[in-house]
DRENZAFI-609885 format. One record per residue (C-alpha): residue number from 1; residue in one letter; x, y, z. Coordinates in nm, 4 decimals, decimal comma. Example, Ala and Ser with C-alpha at 12.3 -4.5 7.8 and 13.67 -1.06 7.14 Angstrom:
2
   resi   resn       east      north         up
      1      a     1,2300    -0,4500     0,7800
      2      s     1,3670    -0,1060     0,7140
***
This chain:
373
   resi   resn       east      north         up
      1      m    -2,1960     2,2725     1,5615
      2      k    -1,8568     2,4368     1,5101
      3      k    -1,6159     2,2426     1,2901
      4      i    -1,3202     2,0892     1,4731
      5      i    -0,9886     2,2274     1,3489
      6      l    -0,7268     1,9563     1,2960
      7      r    -0,3630     2,0628     1,3059
      8      n    -0,2322     1,8129     1,0528
      9      k    -0,3632     1,7110     0,7151
     10      l    -0,2931     1,4395     0,4628
     11      v    -0,3723     1,5727     0,1155
     12      i    -0,4702     1,2976    -0,1288
     13      n    -0,4646     1,4021    -0,4909
     14      l    -0,7335     1,1921    -0,6598
     15      k    -0,6671     1,3620    -0,9936
     16      n    -0,3107     1,2277    -0,9900
     17      y    -0,4350     0,8865    -0,8746
     18      e    -0,6783     0,8736    -1,1686
     19      r    -0,4051     0,9858    -1,4074
     20      n    -0,1686     0,7183    -1,2735
     21      l    -0,4357     0,4505    -1,3034
     22      k    -0,5105     0,5363    -1,6664
     23      l    -0,1397     0,5453    -1,7499
     24      m    -0,0852     0,2074    -1,5857
     25      k    -0,3776     0,0580    -1,7780
     26      k    -0,2073     0,1595    -2,1031
     27      k     0,1309     0,0277    -1,9940
     28      v     0,0066    -0,3217    -1,9023
     29      f    -0,2452    -0,3597    -2,1872
     30      p    -0,3722    -0,6123    -2,3012
     31      r    -0,3497    -0,7506    -1,9473
     32      k    -0,6226    -0,6459    -1,7092
     33      m    -0,5662    -0,4886    -1,3707
     34      i    -0,6605    -0,6028    -1,0219
     35      l    -0,6552    -0,2919    -0,8026
     36      v    -0,5250    -0,3832    -0,4571
     37      i    -0,7009    -0,1718    -0,1945
     38      k    -0,6119    -0,3556     0,1249
     39      a    -0,6062    -0,1749     0,4613
     40      n    -0,8667     0,0861     0,3658
     41      a    -0,6859     0,1536     0,0356
     42      y    -0,3543     0,1782     0,2240
     43      g    -0,5111     0,4280     0,4607
     44      m    -0,6399     0,6555     0,1843
     45      g    -1,0067     0,5584     0,2214
     46      f    -1,2176     0,2967     0,0402
     47      d    -1,4941     0,5356    -0,0701
     48      k    -1,2809     0,7870    -0,2576
     49      i    -1,0386     0,5374    -0,4127
     50      v    -1,3135     0,2977    -0,5238
     51      s    -1,5005     0,5873    -0,6848
     52      v    -1,1951     0,6541    -0,9059
     53      i    -1,1551     0,2826    -0,9802
     54      k    -1,5148     0,2616    -1,1012
     55      k    -1,4782     0,5796    -1,3043
     56      c    -1,1785     0,4227    -1,4822
     57      q    -1,3822     0,1066    -1,5534
     58      v    -1,1651    -0,1360    -1,3586
     59      d    -1,3839    -0,4237    -1,2418
     60      q    -1,1436    -0,6188    -1,0191
     61      v    -1,0234    -0,5225    -0,6717
     62      a    -0,8361    -0,7112    -0,4009
     63      i    -0,8707    -0,6970    -0,0231
     64      s    -0,7167    -0,8894     0,2667
     65      c    -0,9947    -0,9965     0,5056
     66      l    -1,3689    -1,0440     0,5526
     67      q    -1,4146    -0,7088     0,7281
     68      e    -1,2781    -0,5318     0,4205
     69      a    -1,4965    -0,7459     0,1940
     70      y    -1,8077    -0,6228     0,3778
     71      e    -1,7054    -0,2592     0,3386
     72      v    -1,6046    -0,2845    -0,0267
     73      r    -1,9062    -0,4861    -0,1383
     74      k    -2,1335    -0,2006    -0,0277
     75      i    -1,9760     0,0288    -0,2873
     76      f    -1,8373    -0,2085    -0,5527
     77      s    -2,0269    -0,4606    -0,7645
     78      g    -1,7304    -0,6083    -0,9525
     79      e    -1,5080    -0,9007    -0,8606
     80      i    -1,3492    -0,8903    -0,5156
     81      h    -1,0343    -1,0986    -0,4659
     82      l    -0,9400    -1,2072    -0,1155
     83      l    -0,5601    -1,2210    -0,1251
     84      g    -0,4900    -1,3542     0,2234
     85      d    -0,6524    -1,6469     0,4000
     86      f    -0,9702    -1,7019     0,6008
     87      l    -1,1107    -1,8636     0,9111
     88      k    -1,3575    -2,1506     0,8950
     89      e    -1,6246    -1,9285     1,0496
     90      e    -1,5891    -1,6744     0,7674
     91      i    -1,6686    -1,9039     0,4758
     92      d    -2,0477    -1,8528     0,4777
     93      s    -2,0121    -1,4756     0,4645
     94      l    -1,7468    -1,4862     0,1914
     95      l    -1,9750    -1,7029    -0,0194
     96      k    -2,2738    -1,4730     0,0325
     97      l    -2,0637    -1,1706    -0,0614
     98      n    -1,9477    -1,3495    -0,3801
     99      v    -1,5835    -1,3007    -0,2900
    100      l    -1,3180    -1,4880    -0,4882
    101      i    -1,1750    -1,7101    -0,2128
    102      p    -0,8088    -1,8177    -0,2131
    103      i    -0,7305    -2,1826    -0,1473
    104      t    -0,4053    -2,2286     0,0388
    105      n    -0,4428    -2,6005     0,1203
    106      y    -0,6650    -2,8898     0,0212
    107      q    -0,8373    -2,9060     0,3628
    108      a    -0,9595    -2,5510     0,3062
    109      a    -1,0960    -2,6527    -0,0335
    110      k    -1,2999    -2,9298     0,1263
    111      l    -1,4406    -2,6895     0,3850
    112      i    -1,5464    -2,4414     0,1165
    113      e    -1,6997    -2,7189    -0,0923
    114      k    -1,9038    -2,8425     0,2034
    115      k    -2,0350    -2,4944     0,2841
    116      a    -2,1150    -2,4208    -0,0814
    117      s    -2,3037    -2,7479    -0,1095
    118      l    -2,5174    -2,6630     0,1954
    119      l    -2,5958    -2,3215     0,0480
    120      g    -2,6794    -2,4762    -0,2884
    121      k    -2,4261    -2,2720    -0,4806
    122      k    -2,0828    -2,2968    -0,6366
    123      a    -1,7946    -2,1165    -0,4727
    124      l    -1,5658    -1,8933    -0,6741
    125      v    -1,2080    -1,9783    -0,5776
    126      q    -0,8518    -1,9322    -0,6902
    127      i    -0,5473    -2,1335    -0,5979
    128      y    -0,2718    -1,9592    -0,4047
    129      l     0,0749    -2,1073    -0,4647
    130      d     0,3727    -2,0642    -0,2354
    131      t     0,6658    -2,0299    -0,4743
    132      g     0,9004    -1,8670    -0,2262
    133      m     0,7188    -1,6348     0,0125
    134      g     0,6935    -1,9015     0,2817
    135      n     0,3779    -1,7913     0,4633
    136      l     0,0597    -1,8859     0,2746
    137      g    -0,0263    -2,1096    -0,0179
    138      l     0,0140    -2,4615    -0,1544
    139      f     0,3841    -2,5444    -0,1475
    140      y     0,4916    -2,5532    -0,5108
    141      k     0,6690    -2,8922    -0,4984
    142      q     0,3535    -3,0831    -0,3997
    143      a     0,0998    -2,8468    -0,5552
    144      a     0,0033    -3,0152    -0,8841
    145      v    -0,1706    -3,3205    -0,7348
    146      e    -0,3818    -3,1151    -0,4952
    147      m    -0,4585    -2,8559    -0,7617
    148      r    -0,6059    -3,1209    -0,9887
    149      k    -0,8326    -3,2400    -0,7063
    150      i    -0,9435    -2,8837    -0,6342
    151      m    -1,0230    -2,8191    -1,0010
    152      k    -1,2432    -3,1307    -1,0121
    153      s    -1,4472    -3,0374    -0,7022
    154      p    -1,8155    -3,0170    -0,8082
    155      h    -1,9013    -2,7126    -0,5943
    156      l    -1,5885    -2,5098    -0,6694
    157      i    -1,5247    -2,2956    -0,9750
    158      t    -1,1513    -2,2359    -1,0026
    159      k    -1,1217    -1,8929    -1,1617
    160      g    -0,7582    -1,8143    -1,0932
    161      i    -0,4087    -1,9267    -0,9969
    162      f    -0,1678    -1,6843    -0,8353
    163      s     0,1447    -1,6462    -0,6281
    164      h     0,3217    -1,3624    -0,4516
    165      f     0,6774    -1,2322    -0,4793
    166      a     0,8998    -1,1876    -0,1755
    167      n     1,1758    -0,9675    -0,3239
    168      a     1,0371    -0,8081    -0,6395
    169      d     1,1421    -0,4626    -0,5230
    170      q     1,5012    -0,5756    -0,5936
    171      k     1,6186    -0,5855    -0,9564
    172      n     1,7949    -0,9014    -1,0829
    173      d     1,6993    -1,0817    -0,7619
    174      f     1,7774    -1,4545    -0,7503
    175      l     1,4704    -1,5560    -0,5451
    176      t     1,2372    -1,3599    -0,7748
    177      q     1,3853    -1,5396    -1,0773
    178      q     1,3343    -1,8715    -0,8969
    179      q     0,9750    -1,7876    -0,8122
    180      m     0,8968    -1,7120    -1,1762
    181      k     1,0534    -2,0440    -1,2824
    182      r     0,8621    -2,2415    -1,0195
    183      f     0,5353    -2,0721    -1,1131
    184      k     0,5908    -2,1348    -1,4844
    185      f     0,6755    -2,5011    -1,4194
    186      i     0,3444    -2,5604    -1,2409
    187      l     0,1484    -2,3776    -1,5108
    188      n     0,3122    -2,5941    -1,7775
    189      e     0,2340    -2,9083    -1,5825
    190      l    -0,1344    -2,8122    -1,5623
    191      r    -0,1550    -2,6486    -1,9043
    192      n    -0,4489    -2,8584    -2,0313
    193      e    -0,6605    -2,8144    -1,7170
    194      i    -0,5963    -2,4380    -1,7125
    195      k    -0,6893    -2,3989    -2,0785
    196      q    -0,9991    -2,6172    -2,0507
    197      r    -1,1353    -2,4240    -1,7511
    198      k    -1,0225    -2,0807    -1,8802
    199      i    -0,8411    -2,0133    -1,5558
    200      k    -0,6822    -1,6679    -1,5231
    201      i    -0,3249    -1,6279    -1,3989
    202      h    -0,1672    -1,3450    -1,1996
    203      l     0,1724    -1,3020    -1,0381
    204      a     0,3023    -0,9443    -1,0814
    205      n     0,2490    -0,7018    -0,7939
    206      s     0,3397    -0,3304    -0,7876
    207      d     0,7117    -0,3958    -0,7428
    208      a     0,7183    -0,6586    -1,0177
    209      l     0,5303    -0,4256    -1,2523
    210      l     0,8210    -0,1852    -1,2351
    211      n     1,1059    -0,4390    -1,2269
    212      y     0,9912    -0,7667    -1,3902
    213      p     0,7668    -0,7200    -1,6964
    214      q     0,8229    -1,0899    -1,7755
    215      s     0,6017    -1,1689    -1,4741
    216      y     0,2883    -1,0218    -1,6371
    217      h     0,0112    -1,2768    -1,7009
    218      d    -0,3652    -1,2411    -1,7591
    219      f    -0,3931    -0,9966    -1,4698
    220      v    -0,1471    -0,7701    -1,2911
    221      r    -0,2044    -0,6617    -0,9311
    222      v    -0,1486    -0,2905    -0,8763
    223      g    -0,1675    -0,1161    -0,5414
    224      l     0,1058     0,0989    -0,3964
    225      a     0,2550     0,1988    -0,7330
    226      l    -0,0489     0,4113    -0,8171
    227      y     0,0288     0,6527    -0,5332
    228      g     0,3642     0,7523    -0,6875
    229      v     0,5579     0,6940    -0,3673
    230      n     0,9082     0,6159    -0,4949
    231      r     1,1618     0,7086    -0,7587
    232      k     1,0817     0,4023    -0,9718
    233      s     0,7181     0,5114    -0,9969
    234      l     0,8205     0,8600    -1,1035
    235      a     1,0527     0,7117    -1,3680
    236      w     0,7461     0,5365    -1,5122
    237      g     0,5725     0,8733    -1,5469
    238      l     0,3499     0,8339    -1,2420
    239      k     0,2881     1,1328    -1,0160
    240      p     0,2888     1,1494    -0,6337
    241      c    -0,0590     1,1519    -0,4838
    242      l     0,0187     1,2352    -0,1204
    243      a     0,1236     1,5358     0,0815
    244      f     0,1519     1,5620     0,4617
    245      k     0,1217     1,9162     0,5963
    246      s     0,1409     2,0604     0,9455
    247      h     0,2117     2,3959     1,1106
    248      l     0,4924     2,5807     1,2826
    249      i     0,3516     2,6180     1,6326
    250      s     0,6489     2,7640     1,8187
    251      k     0,9901     2,9211     1,7604
    252      k     1,2482     3,0333     2,0128
    253      l     1,6155     3,1162     2,0395
    254      i     1,7993     2,8722     2,2655
    255      p     2,1550     2,9382     2,3899
    256      p     2,4071     2,6611     2,4562
    257      p     2,4581     2,4410     2,6444
    258      f     2,1121     2,2919     2,6024
    259      s     1,9524     1,9786     2,4543
    260      v     1,6413     1,9379     2,2400
    261      g     1,3841     1,6620     2,2841
    262      y     1,3608     1,3411     2,4823
    263      a     1,6774     1,1536     2,5783
    264      q     1,9030     1,4511     2,4939
    265      t     1,9870     1,3197     2,1463
    266      f     2,0596     1,6685     2,0071
    267      e     2,2913     1,9058     2,1906
    268      i     2,2935     2,2748     2,0956
    269      s     2,6503     2,3998     2,0474
    270      k     2,5704     2,7585     1,9426
    271      p     2,2710     2,9950     1,9763
    272      t     1,9969     2,8233     1,7728
    273      w     1,6464     2,9141     1,6649
    274      v     1,4414     2,6003     1,7334
    275      g     1,1025     2,5599     1,5696
    276      t     0,8349     2,3189     1,6886
    277      v     0,5999     2,1549     1,4391
    278      s     0,2628     2,0220     1,5555
    279      a     0,3019     1,6667     1,4219
    280      g     0,4499     1,3569     1,5799
    281      y     0,4550     0,9814     1,5499
    282      a     0,0926     0,9569     1,6664
    283      d     0,0029     1,1349     1,3423
    284      g     0,1982     0,8897     1,1264
    285      v     0,5349     1,0666     1,1082
    286      p     0,8008     0,7944     1,1471
    287      f     0,9979     0,8066     1,4730
    288      a     1,3016     0,7200     1,2587
    289      l     1,3053     1,0766     1,1214
    290      s     1,4503     1,1877     1,4555
    291      n     1,7688     1,3835     1,3842
    292      l     1,7524     1,2722     1,0182
    293      g     1,4452     1,4014     0,8377
    294      r     1,3689     1,7364     0,6783
    295      v     1,0735     1,9670     0,6156
    296      f     0,9918     2,2639     0,3922
    297      i     0,8553     2,6010     0,5062
    298      r     0,8050     2,8862     0,2591
    299      g     1,0269     2,7153     0,0041
    300      k     1,3191     2,6636     0,2433
    301      q     1,4423     2,3298     0,3760
    302      f     1,4994     2,2738     0,7478
    303      p     1,6487     1,9693     0,9265
    304      i     1,4667     1,7810     1,1997
    305      i     1,6646     1,7963     1,5249
    306      g     1,6099     1,5936     1,8373
    307      r     1,3853     1,2974     1,8937
    308      l     1,0275     1,3004     1,7634
    309      s     0,7636     1,2913     2,0316
    310      m     0,4094     1,1634     2,0062
    311      d     0,2694     1,5063     1,9207
    312      y     0,5578     1,7249     1,8026
    313      l     0,8866     1,7415     1,6166
    314      t     1,1541     2,0084     1,6335
    315      i     1,3548     2,1689     1,3543
    316      d     1,6553     2,3970     1,3235
    317      l     1,5281     2,7221     1,1692
    318      l     1,8829     2,8061     1,0567
    319      d     1,9042     3,1729     0,9561
    320      q     1,5373     3,2013     0,8545
    321      a     1,3643     3,2568     1,1907
    322      e     1,2787     3,6217     1,1202
    323      n     1,1125     3,5259     0,7899
    324      l     0,8871     3,2630     0,9459
    325      k     0,5612     3,3187     1,1306
    326      l     0,3781     3,1021     1,3794
    327      g     0,1079     2,9121     1,1952
    328      d     0,3124     2,8832     0,8745
    329      e     0,2412     2,5674     0,6757
    330      v     0,5070     2,2974     0,7088
    331      v     0,5436     2,0389     0,4309
    332      l     0,6644     1,7094     0,5736
    333      l     0,5776     1,4978     0,2698
    334      g     0,4968     1,5798    -0,0909
    335      e     0,5781     1,8831    -0,3036
    336      d     0,6641     2,2222    -0,1612
    337      s     0,4698     2,4635    -0,3839
    338      k     0,7276     2,7429    -0,3644
    339      s     1,0532     2,5555    -0,4262
    340      k     0,8877     2,2797    -0,6355
    341      k     1,1036     2,0297    -0,4468
    342      s     0,9509     1,7134    -0,3006
    343      i     0,9871     1,4685    -0,0172
    344      l     0,8751     1,1213    -0,1291
    345      v     0,7223     0,8474     0,0850
    346      e     1,0259     0,6431    -0,0180
    347      e     1,2543     0,8810     0,1739
    348      w     1,0601     0,8216     0,4937
    349      s     1,0675     0,4452     0,4379
    350      e     1,4439     0,4515     0,3836
    351      f     1,4999     0,6324     0,7133
    352      k     1,2711     0,3812     0,8851
    353      k     1,4379     0,0874     0,7052
    354      t     1,0986    -0,0326     0,5947
    355      h     0,8779    -0,0253     0,2836
    356      p     0,6463     0,2546     0,1604
    357      y     0,3472     0,0269     0,2383
    358      d     0,4305     0,0627     0,6070
    359      i     0,4330     0,4420     0,5821
    360      l     0,0950     0,4695     0,4087
    361      c    -0,0715     0,2291     0,6501
    362      s     0,0485     0,4488     0,9394
    363      f    -0,1816     0,7332     0,8378
    364      g    -0,4755     0,6025     1,0373
    365      s    -0,4720     0,8605     1,3158
    366      r    -0,8077     1,0227     1,3847
    367      r    -0,6154     1,3456     1,4448
    368      l    -0,5141     1,3494     1,0775
    369      d    -0,7484     1,5440     0,8499
    370      k    -0,7715     1,3642     0,5143
    371      i    -0,8356     1,6149     0,2359
    372      y    -0,9173     1,4934    -0,1157
    373      l    -0,8373     1,7030    -0,4187
***
């Protein structure tokens, strides 16, 4: 059977990912790492990323739902943290998969205890505190009483206590400072119980790792940072792991007056060589790059003009049309090998007014060829 040729490719540099992981291990030592691999390792693929994690001897990973727990348990024998929440119907499976289950309210603890009792086993759990995020977890003001009851449950083994930051990507953020204070207050209140049961504590996520070293506890949770997606990561010495590449599929000289793309958002005012690139928002390129983004071809930078469509984007070829050939590689993300200049995931997220997580999780298109180096 002839191999299907895919126009667009996401190049994932596993060598850089491994290098970043080892560097991060050194930076957070003696704390241990929980590698967050939610959403199919942020779209990069469980199999390949977990293989690097195991090679680097990290024995803790975190996922977000039962479906992911099934997939990861097939290839990973270490501890699997569920960081979100669960449905009543999922408890049996989570127990059988030996997943570390988060407790976000006392009613959930009683449900887990009942199921564990029926299965004749003890459930591994950790307590999730809401110190300021506002969506999941025991509300910090009333948490201590319920936490003590959970810790005393005969069929529950409380292995951890954790919380999650809302604004840790912002330096000197007031809410982040408050969350650390609230978390510390609860830990102090339960100091004896935590010490007696050897409960592990974790609070820092990728953003906090870079901005709030005072939030490090027994474990640190690292996910997005390892892909080297923003300037802060690069300042830490991490390297980008991703590149998005497409092709120049068309070029033509268009005289004015004429418009490019849907909704006539770009009007040509002088004779212009317009190039068409075979990638659009269905391939994970943010619609927000319309009339704002840039690409590299043969070491030269070209602006995106007009509105992105589902399958294509258009660029102004400036004065380089004669030097470019149909089929030329177009770098939309990552390093351009000729100029050595880069476009970071962070740039795309800034145009989209979102977070790099959102960009990575958009690379799920089946039209996108994932290539691992």
